[in-house]
N, C-alpha and C positions, 0 to 999 in steps of 0.2 A: 214657287217654293213657299211653304207655309211660314208665316212670321207671327210671333205673338203680338197682340195688340197693346198689352200693357206690361210694364216691367214686373217680374215676379219678385216678391219680397224675400229677404234673406231668411225669414222664419219659415216660409213655405218651402224654400229650397232646402233648408236644413232638415225639415220634416220629411221630405221625400228621400233625402240622402240617408237619414236614420232608418227609415223603413227598408230601404234597399240593403243597407249594411246588416240590419236585423235578420232579413231573410237569408242572407249569405251565412250568417253565424249559425242559424238553425240548420241549414243544409249541410254545413261542415260537420256539425255535431251528429247529425243523422248518419252521414257517410262514415264517420269514425265508429259509431255504434255498430253499423252493419259490418264493417271490416273486422271489428273485434269478435262479433258473433260468428263470422265465417272462420276465423282463426281458431276459435274454441270448439267449432263443430256443432254449435247450437243454433245455427241459422235456420229460420223458418220464414215463410211468407214470400220468398222469391226463389228463382231458379238461377243457378250459375253453372257454367260448363265445367265438367269434371275432366281430368286428364285421361283420355281414352287410350292413349298409346301404351301406357304402362299395363293396362288390362290385356291388350292384344299380345304384348311381349311375354306375359306370364303364361299364356296358353301354349 
């Protein structure tokens, strides 16, 4: 099992934690933006499944 050779400082630990939290915040903001664009019908740049059962029932 791999073991660190020296103790990691609190500053380095906090820096890694802040980076990790920052990435999560950016991902959450992007997901919210994509969700809003899907709801408004102005979504571009990605493909999402449409409800095909309603099309078959209409015919």
